[in-house]
C-alpha positions as CSV (number, residue, x, y, z in Angstrom):
1,M,0.0,0.0,0.0
2,E,1.3,3.4,-0.9
3,N,-0.1,6.9,-0.1
4,K,0.1,10.0,-2.3
5,N,3.4,11.0,-0.7
6,G,5.0,7.9,-2.0
7,I,5.2,6.3,1.5
8,R,4.6,2.5,1.5
9,F,2.9,0.6,4.3
10,L,3.9,-3.1,4.3
11,Y,2.6,-5.9,6.6
12,C,5.5,-7.8,8.3
13,G,3.7,-10.9,9.6
14,D,0.6,-10.3,11.7
15,T,2.2,-8.2,14.5
16,A,4.2,-5.6,12.6
17,V,3.9,-2.9,9.9
18,S,6.8,-1.3,8.1
19,V,6.5,2.3,7.0
20,E,8.9,2.9,4.1
21,F,9.7,6.5,3.2
22,G,11.9,6.0,0.2
23,N,14.3,3.7,-1.6
24,E,17.7,5.3,-0.8
25,I,19.8,6.3,2.2
26,N,19.8,10.1,2.8
27,A,19.3,12.6,5.6
28,E,16.0,13.8,4.3
29,I,14.4,10.3,4.6
30,N,16.0,9.8,8.0
31,N,14.4,13.1,9.1
32,K,11.0,11.8,8.1
33,I,11.6,8.6,10.1
34,K,12.6,10.7,13.1
35,S,9.5,12.9,12.7
36,L,7.2,9.9,12.7
37,S,9.0,8.4,15.8
38,M,8.6,11.7,17.6
39,D,5.0,12.0,16.6
40,L,4.2,8.5,17.9
41,A,6.1,9.2,21.2
42,S,4.2,12.4,21.8
43,S,0.8,11.1,20.7
44,P,0.8,7.3,21.0
45,I,-1.5,5.0,19.1
46,K,-3.1,2.4,21.4
47,G,-1.8,-1.1,20.6
48,I,1.7,-0.1,19.4
49,I,4.3,-1.9,21.4
50,E,7.5,-0.4,19.9
51,Y,8.9,1.2,16.8
52,I,12.4,0.6,15.4
53,P,14.0,3.0,13.0
54,A,16.1,1.7,10.0
55,Y,17.8,3.5,7.1
56,R,14.7,4.2,5.1
57,S,11.8,2.8,7.2
58,L,10.2,2.5,10.6
59,L,9.2,-0.9,11.8
60,I,6.2,-0.7,14.1
61,N,5.3,-3.7,16.3
62,Y,1.7,-3.9,17.6
63,D,-0.6,-6.0,19.7
64,P,-3.2,-7.4,17.3
65,G,-5.5,-7.9,20.3
66,L,-5.7,-4.2,20.7
67,I,-5.5,-2.9,17.1
68,S,-5.7,-4.6,13.7
69,G,-3.0,-4.1,11.1
70,E,-5.6,-2.5,8.8
71,S,-6.7,0.0,11.4
72,L,-3.1,0.8,12.3
73,I,-2.2,1.5,8.7
74,K,-5.2,3.8,8.4
75,K,-4.0,5.8,11.4
76,L,-0.5,5.9,10.2
77,K,-1.6,7.2,6.8
78,K,-3.3,10.1,8.5
79,R,-0.2,10.8,10.6
80,T,2.2,10.7,7.7
81,A,-0.1,12.9,5.5
82,S,0.4,15.8,7.9
83,L,3.8,14.9,9.2
84,K,6.1,17.9,9.9
85,S,9.8,17.6,9.6
86,A,11.7,17.2,12.8
87,A,13.4,20.4,14.0
88,R,16.9,20.7,12.6
89,D,18.1,23.8,14.5
90,K,19.9,21.6,17.1
91,K,21.6,18.3,17.0
92,T,23.0,16.1,19.8
93,V,26.6,15.2,19.2
94,F,28.5,12.6,21.2
95,L,32.2,13.3,21.3
96,I,33.9,9.8,21.2
97,P,37.6,9.7,22.0
98,V,39.5,7.4,19.6
99,C,43.2,6.3,19.7
100,Y,44.5,5.9,16.2
101,D,47.9,4.3,17.3
102,D,49.2,1.4,15.3
103,E,48.3,-1.0,18.1
104,F,44.6,-0.4,17.4
105,A,44.8,0.8,13.7
106,L,45.6,-2.7,12.3
107,D,44.3,-1.8,8.8
108,I,45.0,1.9,8.4
109,G,47.8,0.9,6.0
110,N,45.2,-0.6,3.8
111,V,43.2,2.6,3.9
112,C,46.4,4.6,3.1
113,S,47.2,2.3,0.1
114,H,43.6,2.5,-1.2
115,S,43.2,6.2,-0.8
116,G,46.7,7.4,-1.5
117,L,46.6,9.4,1.6
118,S,48.9,9.5,4.6
119,K,47.9,8.2,8.1
120,D,47.7,11.7,9.4
121,E,45.5,12.8,6.5
122,I,43.2,9.9,7.1
123,I,42.9,10.6,10.9
124,K,42.2,14.3,10.1
125,I,39.5,13.4,7.6
126,H,37.9,10.7,9.7
127,S,37.8,12.9,12.8
128,G,36.7,16.0,10.9
129,T,33.0,15.1,10.4
130,D,29.9,14.8,12.5
131,Y,28.3,11.5,11.6
132,L,24.6,11.0,11.6
133,I,23.4,7.8,13.3
134,Y,20.9,6.4,10.8
135,M,20.2,3.3,12.7
136,L,21.4,0.8,15.3
137,G,21.8,-2.9,14.4
138,F,23.9,-5.9,13.7
139,L,25.0,-5.9,17.4
140,P,23.4,-4.0,20.3
141,G,24.4,-0.4,19.9
142,F,26.3,-0.8,16.6
143,P,25.8,2.6,14.9
144,Y,25.4,2.8,11.2
145,L,26.8,6.2,10.4
146,G,26.3,8.5,7.4
147,G,28.8,11.1,6.2
148,L,32.1,9.3,5.7
149,D,34.3,11.3,3.3
150,E,34.5,9.5,0.0
151,R,38.3,10.0,0.0
152,I,38.6,7.3,2.6
153,F,36.0,4.9,1.3
154,T,37.7,1.5,1.6
155,P,36.4,-2.0,0.7
156,R,35.9,-4.5,3.6
157,L,38.6,-7.1,4.2
158,E,38.5,-10.0,1.8
159,T,38.7,-12.4,4.8
160,P,36.8,-11.2,7.9
161,R,38.4,-11.6,11.3
162,T,36.8,-14.1,13.7
163,I,37.2,-11.6,16.6
164,I,37.3,-7.8,16.6
165,P,37.7,-6.2,20.1
166,A,34.9,-4.1,21.5
167,G,35.5,-0.4,20.9
168,S,37.2,-0.9,17.6
169,V,36.6,1.8,15.0
170,G,36.5,0.7,11.4
171,I,35.7,1.5,7.8
172,G,33.5,-0.8,5.7
173,G,33.0,0.5,2.2
174,K,31.2,3.8,2.4
175,Q,30.6,3.6,6.1
176,T,32.4,3.9,9.4
177,G,31.3,2.6,12.8
178,I,32.2,1.3,16.3
179,Y,32.1,-2.3,17.3
180,P,30.2,-2.3,20.7
181,L,31.1,-5.9,21.5
182,A,33.8,-8.3,20.6
183,S,32.6,-10.1,17.5
184,P,33.5,-11.3,14.0
185,G,33.8,-8.6,11.4
186,G,35.3,-7.5,8.1
187,W,35.7,-3.8,8.5
188,Q,39.1,-2.1,8.1
189,L,40.2,-1.2,11.7
190,I,41.7,2.3,12.0
191,G,41.4,2.9,15.8
192,K,39.7,2.2,19.0
193,T,37.7,4.0,21.6
194,P,37.9,3.2,25.4
195,V,34.3,4.3,25.7
196,K,31.7,1.6,26.3
197,T,29.1,2.4,23.7
198,Y,27.1,-0.6,25.0
199,D,26.9,-1.6,28.6
200,P,24.1,-4.0,29.8
201,E,24.8,-2.8,33.4
202,R,23.8,0.8,32.6
203,E,20.3,2.1,33.1
204,A,20.4,3.0,29.4
205,P,22.6,0.2,27.9
206,I,23.1,1.9,24.5
207,L,25.0,5.2,24.7
208,F,23.3,7.0,21.8
209,S,20.2,6.8,19.6
210,A,19.3,6.9,16.0
211,G,19.2,10.5,14.9
212,D,22.1,11.6,17.2
213,Y,25.5,12.4,15.8
214,I,29.0,11.1,16.6
215,R,32.2,13.1,16.4
216,F,35.5,11.1,16.7
217,C,38.1,12.9,18.8
218,P,41.7,11.7,18.5
219,V,43.5,10.9,21.8
220,S,46.9,9.7,22.7
221,K,47.6,6.2,24.0
222,T,48.2,7.7,27.5
223,D,44.8,9.4,27.4
224,F,43.2,6.3,26.0
225,E,44.4,4.3,29.1
226,L,43.2,7.0,31.5
227,I,39.7,7.1,29.9
228,K,39.5,3.3,29.8
229,K,40.3,3.1,33.5
230,D,37.4,5.5,34.3
231,A,35.1,3.8,31.7
232,D,35.8,0.4,33.2
233,A,34.9,1.8,36.6
234,G,31.7,3.3,35.3
235,S,32.8,6.8,36.1
236,Y,33.4,8.2,32.6
237,S,30.8,10.2,30.8
238,C,31.2,11.2,27.2
239,E,31.0,14.9,26.4
240,I,27.7,15.7,24.7
241,I,27.1,19.0,22.9
242,K,24.0,20.5,21.4
243,E,24.4,22.6,18.3
């Protein structure tokens, strides 16, 4: 089903509906997803259990005992027909310290070779952008970020690693991101953060949300160890700015 704005409403089994706002990844579509999420938060529809943002859609889980899929789609069509864009005058930016030392930047040589740039140039470019968090997935708290400079686009490893340490920062094709947990992966590792972006012991386990921004801030190995000590003790808080 599709409305006059080109928004598609798709059944996902008998307890979920996907609202698709487009067929590409861009900030405008992400803003529409954010707008609908904010609208549902401020004015809930009875029967909705949760909603999960993705690159170009919002998955809405509902209780069929409280609302039918057909009725939910009708309500969502009305909401999206008059949906206003989310305010863009301020953004929430998480300043994430990253150590780009060779100990953590196992693949930065590959990025240098592929891009023709020096390590210092890559670090300057990588840390010189505020990255929009389009969605969280793959692992709890893994941020899919938009805004990587095309000069440092680098293909994934031909053979993925069986274990990548938590906190590793990598580049995978046109994207960059942070591994929140130790896991297999094929991204090119260029640094590491001592910050726990996912901690199941925290009241809010995931540090940030879709729609927020991340700014990578280079730190020395000494500062990395100091921050890690505080982070492990649960006493470190990332700097957050609104701009």
